[in-house]
PLY file of the C-alpha trace (Angstrom):
ply
format ascii 1.0
element vertex 109
property float x
property float y
property float z
element edge 108
property int vertex1
property int vertex2
end_header
113.90 130.76 106.35
112.45 134.14 105.64
108.99 135.32 106.56
106.01 134.08 104.58
105.72 131.92 101.48
108.13 132.77 98.72
109.69 135.60 100.75
113.19 134.18 100.50
115.62 136.16 98.41
115.24 139.20 96.18
111.85 139.36 94.52
110.38 136.95 97.08
111.91 133.80 95.55
113.10 130.97 97.79
116.88 130.86 97.65
119.26 128.02 96.91
120.70 128.47 100.43
117.24 128.06 101.98
116.71 124.84 100.01
120.15 123.61 101.13
119.20 124.41 104.73
115.91 122.49 104.40
117.77 119.55 102.85
120.21 119.50 105.78
117.34 119.58 108.27
115.68 116.67 106.46
119.03 114.88 106.22
118.77 114.67 102.44
121.79 114.43 100.17
121.09 116.96 97.42
123.41 117.86 94.54
124.13 121.44 93.47
121.98 120.94 90.35
119.10 119.58 92.44
119.30 122.61 94.75
118.70 124.91 91.78
115.84 122.76 90.44
114.20 122.40 93.85
114.48 126.13 94.54
112.53 126.85 91.34
109.93 124.17 92.06
109.42 125.27 95.66
109.08 128.87 94.56
106.25 127.88 92.17
104.53 125.87 94.94
104.82 128.69 97.48
103.50 131.16 94.90
100.46 128.97 94.29
99.79 128.72 98.03
100.07 132.49 98.34
97.52 132.95 95.53
95.07 130.58 97.24
95.46 132.49 100.51
94.64 135.74 98.68
91.37 134.26 97.37
90.18 132.83 100.69
87.86 135.23 102.49
86.62 135.16 106.09
82.97 134.76 104.98
83.68 131.49 103.11
83.55 128.57 105.56
86.23 125.88 105.25
84.96 122.68 103.62
86.21 119.15 103.10
84.02 118.41 100.06
82.71 120.51 97.19
79.19 119.12 97.59
77.27 118.29 100.78
77.50 114.65 101.85
74.99 112.61 103.82
75.53 109.30 105.55
73.94 106.57 103.42
74.56 103.80 105.95
71.81 102.39 108.10
71.92 102.96 111.86
73.91 100.36 113.80
71.21 98.37 115.60
71.85 95.32 117.75
69.83 92.34 116.52
69.78 88.69 117.57
72.49 86.63 115.94
72.57 83.01 114.85
72.84 80.29 117.46
76.47 79.16 117.81
75.63 75.45 117.98
73.45 75.66 114.85
76.19 77.46 112.91
78.92 75.06 114.04
76.68 72.08 113.21
76.64 73.26 109.57
80.45 73.76 109.46
82.67 71.15 107.76
84.73 70.91 110.98
84.43 72.40 114.47
86.51 72.12 117.62
86.11 73.69 121.09
83.21 75.89 119.96
85.08 77.30 116.96
85.52 76.59 113.25
88.40 74.22 112.55
90.41 75.24 109.50
93.50 73.70 107.92
96.88 75.19 108.87
98.29 77.31 106.04
101.37 78.81 107.72
104.48 77.07 108.96
105.44 77.27 112.62
108.64 79.11 111.56
106.71 82.30 110.79
0 1
1 2
2 3
3 4
4 5
5 6
6 7
7 8
8 9
9 10
10 11
11 12
12 13
13 14
14 15
15 16
16 17
17 18
18 19
19 20
20 21
21 22
22 23
23 24
24 25
25 26
26 27
27 28
28 29
29 30
30 31
31 32
32 33
33 34
34 35
35 36
36 37
37 38
38 39
39 40
40 41
41 42
42 43
43 44
44 45
45 46
46 47
47 48
48 49
49 50
50 51
51 52
52 53
53 54
54 55
55 56
56 57
57 58
58 59
59 60
60 61
61 62
62 63
63 64
64 65
65 66
66 67
67 68
68 69
69 70
70 71
71 72
72 73
73 74
74 75
75 76
76 77
77 78
78 79
79 80
80 81
81 82
82 83
83 84
84 85
85 86
86 87
87 88
88 89
89 90
90 91
91 92
92 93
93 94
94 95
95 96
96 97
97 98
98 99
99 100
100 101
101 102
102 103
103 104
104 105
105 106
106 107
107 108
């Protein structure tokens, strides 16, 4: 491909041959009609990216969100948990220190 976004053929447009080359690299079967359509669509996309790059200035820091975010979760603090025997005593069924639940899957899976 040529240098820079949209710098393909005359006038900076991405060419049909460049789209065909990209399709071959991606192992995509693309018809002649699709090559023409994709060339136009990719040219519009590359033009939009070029416009965004023109607007970006070195004094504007990159951001992930438009507004500042703060963590609203509480700190992860270790606290005592319930006694295993007390919990299992309240369970409908327990076996070998664990909850016993009915089988829902066949052995074939």
